N, C-alpha and C positions, 0 to 999 in steps of 0.2 A: 628643656628639662635641666635642672640644676644638679650639680654633683659636688660633693666635698668629702674629705676623709675625716674619720674620728680623730680628735686630738688626744694626745697623751696616751696612745695605745702602742704597745710594743709590737714588733714584727711577729707574726704568728706562723709557725711551721705546722702544717696539718699532717696527720698520719697518712701513710700511703694506702690508697684503695684501688689498686689495679691501674695505676698510671706509671708510664715510664718517665724518664728525665725530661723529655720534650713535651710532656703534658698530653701525650696520646693515651686515650682510654684503651685498656687491654681487655676489659669486660664491661658488661652493662652495669652502670652504677645503680645501687639501691638508694632510693630517696624516701625519707619519711616526711609526710606532710600533715601538719596539725592545722586543720582549717574548719572553722565553724560554718558549715554549709547550710545551717538553718536560716542564715541571713542571705539575702540576695547578693550583698557585697562579697560574701565568702564564695558563693557559687560562681560569680563572675570572675573572681580571682582564679578559681580552679579552672575555669574554661580557658583563661589566658595561659596558665601553666601547661595545660594539656595541649593547647595549640602549639606552644613552643616545642614540646616533646615530639609531637607529630611531625613538625617541620624540620627538626634538627636531630639531636642524639636521643635514641630511645632510653628510657629509664624503667627500672622496676620500682613501682610506687606502692607504698603502704599508706593509706589515707586514714587518719584518725579524726573523727568528726564530733566526738563527744555524744554519740548516740547511746541509748540505753542498750546494754548487753554487748557492745562492740569489744573486740579484742584489742588490747593496748600493746604498746611496745615498751616494756619495762627497761630493757637494756639495748640501746640502739647499736652499740658496737658488736654485741653478740649476734644481732640480726645481720650485721654486715653493712649498716648504713654508711653511705659515703657522704651524705649531706642531708640537711633539714631545711624545710620551709615551714614557718609557723605564723599564724595570724589570729590574734585575739583569743588565744588559749593559754593564759598565763600559768595554768596548773601544770603545763608541760615543761616549765623552766628547769626543774630539778633533773628530769630525765635528759634534757638536751645538754645541760651544763656538765653532767657526768660523762657524756660521750666525747666531748671536745673534738667535734668534727665541723666542717664548714656549715654555717648556719645563716639563713636569710630570714629576717623578721619583717613582716608587713604590718606597719602601723603600730600605734601605742608603744613607742619606744621606752617610755618611763616604766612600763611594767617589766621590762627585760634588761635594760642597759646595765644595771648594777651587777646582776648575776651572770650576764652573758656579755662581758666587755669586748670579746673578740668577734661578736656577731656583726654582720652587715645588715643595714636597714633600708627598706623601701617605704617611704612615708608619704602620705597624702599632703600635698602642698596647701597648708591651711591659709597661707596668704592669698593663694589663688582662689580659694573658696570664698573668703571674705570679700575680696575685690569683685568677684563675679556676682555675689549677692547685692553689693552696693550698686554696681553698674546696672544690674537688672532693674532694681527699683528706681534708680535715677532716670533711666530711659522712659519709665512709665509716668514720670512726672510727680512722684511723691515728694513731700516736703518735711514729713515727720518720720523718724526712724527709731527702731529699738532692736535689741538683741536679747535673746533668751539663752543663757549659758546652760551647759550640761550640769545636772545636779551635783555631780562629783568634781566639777571644776578641773577636768583634765587639762593638760597643757595645750592640746590641740584646740579645745573649746575656747580657751583664753586667747590663743593666737588668732583664731578666726574672728573673734570679737575685735581685737586690736586692728586687724587688717580691714575689717568692715568699717570701723569707726574712722580709721585713717583716710580711707577713700572718700567717705562722706565729708570729713573735715576739709579735704582738698576741694570739694565741691561747694563748701560753705555751709554745711549742715552739722548739727550735733546728733548724738545718738544716746538714747537711754539704754540701760542694761538691767536685766533681772538676773540676780544670783540667788540660788536657794539659800535659806538660812543655815547656820551651822548647827551642829549637835543632832538631836533626835529628829528635828523637823526635816533635815536633809534626806534622811532615809525613809521618811513616812510621807507618801504622796498626798494623803488626805490633809496633812498639816502644811506641806509645801504648797498645795493648791490654794489654801486659804490666804497665804502670803501673796501668791500670784494674782489672785482676784483683786486684792487691795492695790497691788501695783498697777494692774491693767486699768483700773478705774481712775488712776491719776494721769494717764497718758492723754496727750492731745489726739484728736481724731479728725480725719482718717490718718492712720499710721501704718507704715510697712515694717514688719517684724521678721528678722532672720532668726531661725532657731538652730541651735548647734547641730542637731541631727533630726531625722524624721520622727523618731519616737517622742522627742521633746516637742516637735511641732504638733504632733497629735495631742499631747497633753495640753499644749497651749490652746488648740482648737476647742477641746473639751471645756477648758476653763473659760474661754470666751462665751460659750453657750451658757455656762453656769452664771456668768456675770451679766447676761443679757446683752452681750455685744455681738453685733453682726459681723460675720466673716463672709465675704471680704469688704462689706460696706463700711464698717468701722475700722476693722483691722485686717490687713492683707498679710498672709503668712507664707513663708518660704522655708522649707526644710532642707536637709542635706542627706544624700545617699540614694534617693529615688528607690526606696524599698517599695516596689510596686504593690505588693499584697496589702501593705498598710496604706499607701497613698491613694490607691484606687477604691478603698473601702471606708472612707470617712465621708461625712457630709458637712460642708462641701469637700470634694476631693482636694488633696494636698499637692501644691506645686513643690518641686524639689530640685536642688542642684545635684547632678549625677557625676561623681568623680569617675575617672577612667579606670575602673577596677580591672577590666579584662586586660588592658594594656599593662597595668601594674603587675598582674600575674605573669604575663609574658616576660616582662623585664626582670621580675624576681627569679624566674627560671633561668634566664640568660646569665644573671649575676651569679647564681649558685653554680651553674656549669663552669663559669670562668674560675670560681674558687676551687671547685673540685679538680679542675685541670691544672691548678697551680699557676694559672695565668695572672691571677691577682693574689698578692700576698698580704696586703693590708686590708682591714675591714673598710667597707664603703658605705656611704649614705647617699641615696638617690631620692628624688622627689617625683611624684606623678601628679598630674593636674586634673582639670575639669573636662569632662567629655561634652556635656550639654546641660542646659536647664530645661526641665520638663515642666511646661506651664499647664496647670490645671485650674480648677475654679477658685482656689483659696487666695490667689494673688491678683485677681482682677482689680484694676484701679477703682476706687470708690465712685469717682465721677463718671466712670464708663458703665455704671450699673445702676439700676433702679431697684429699691427695696421691694417694690411690687413684683418686678421681674424675678428677683431672687426667690420670693415665695412661690412663684409659678414653677421655677426650675426645681426647687426642692420637692414640690408636690409631684412633679413628673417623675423624679428619681425614686420617690417613695412608692409610687403607685403605677409605674409603667407596666407591671405585670397584670394589672386589672383593666377592665374595659372602660377606661376613663374617656371622657369627652372634653371638648374645648370649653363647653359651658361649666364643667366641674372645675377646671383650672381657673377660669375667670372668676368664678365665685370664691375660690380660695384666695385669689389675689385681691378680692374686694373691689373689683372694677367691672365695667361692662365688657361684653365679649369683644366689641369693637376696640376698646382701649387695650384689652389684653393682647389682641392681635397686633395692634400698633406698637406696643412696647417690645414684643418679640421681634418684629421686623426692624424696628429702630436700632435695637442693641445687638441682635444676632443675625440680621439679614435673612431671616426665614420665618415661616409661620409656626404656630403652635403645633400643628399636625406634623410638620417636618421634625420638630424637636422630639415629639413623642416617638416618631418612627426611628430617628437616629439613636435614641436611648434604647429602644427595643432591639435594634440591629446590633448595637454594641453588646447587649446581653446575650443575644443569639450567638454571636461569634465566640464570646467567652465560654458559654455553655458547650458549644460544639468542640472547643479545644480542650477544655478542662474536665469534661465528663464524657462518659460513654452512654449517656441516656439516649433513648430513641428520639428521633427528630420530632415525631408527633408530640411527645411529652414536653420536650423543650419548647416547642412552638406555643403550647398552651401556657407554660410557665412565664413566657416572655410577653404575654398579653394578646396573642393572636387568636382570633375566633376559630380558625380552622388551620390545619396543617397545610392545606393547599394554598391558602392566602399567604402564610408565612413563606412558603417556597417561592411563590410568585414575587413577593416583595424582595426577598433575599437575592434572587437571580437578577432582578431588574437593577438593584443597587450595587451588588458585588461583582456581577458578571459571570459567576459560576453558581452551580447548585450547592446546597448545604453539604451534601455528601462529598462533592468534589473538594469543597473548602476544607472539610475535616481530614480527608485523605491527604491532600497536598501538604498540609501543615504537619500531619503525623510523619510524613517522609522526611521533613526537615528537622524534626525533633531528635 
């Protein structure tokens, strides 16, 4: 992890909030947190912050999430706030600036730095993101590459592109880039998409594309379908943030680079604690890196996949809840049953029936964890003819019953 200090910033003396001269806390500090927890990144950051608080000094926390009807904190000093953590909620800048208390900002520094020059920052390492994306595609053997920037051309989006391109150039490859047009088209997805279609049709194929973030990757995937391009056959896609609700609910599912958001939350809390204790006097800037790359269907190498197989996989994803048969899938693939089975075994090392079963089991698990529906109803929705059959298959593959699976995960939540 890299660390550096802001340049041209004067020493900051914070008001006293229950600390003695040695930095010992005299009372539990009150901390205001502005976190957009509607995003998985925000929730993971919050988990990291709360983990720090559980393991170290307790805080009294007021969480502002931008929910409808929630109570705000108009005057942080009147509430007695000793510190602030904020992430992706620029509307809070005025409130924070007036308080003049220790502040840690997570990501998007350009939104805050001018009005909060004395704040400390914890920023996702965009160079690490770009390098990780390039290394991932290079290891898969791709030879053509492109990058889709965020429509608003944020600094982090540009930096990710430069890092991605630099690593590819070091390996001897070039990188195309898509930037949204300026003016009205930038803010109108229907217009932006028309420009993206034309750009996509000029690219060599197969090609590996890194998108600035998951939502942009989803837009790219939608545009590939519109342009008649196959994903991943023609274009392999990798997003950033691993927003699971989004990535798991596209067709095909989206691969994504997952920054270490939880570790970032932990580090942000530690940094704020040091500022509130006066152990740090100057604003700090720290970076956090990549946790992992989550591989899903959108980034499979084109030569490792057959278009007929992709049709079969798509058919199973769309119809796993129905009583489909192997012959239905082979017919959709436009091949014989024998050839269909051969393609599945060659590329996936298992039969069509196993693929159907795995897809249904995944849906069973998701429904058990995310709903309170009766097991019998879930079984039918996931394509099983009877509840007894579903229970038998689940126990054989998972090792425990569906009721035990649901209870064990409910305890961990």
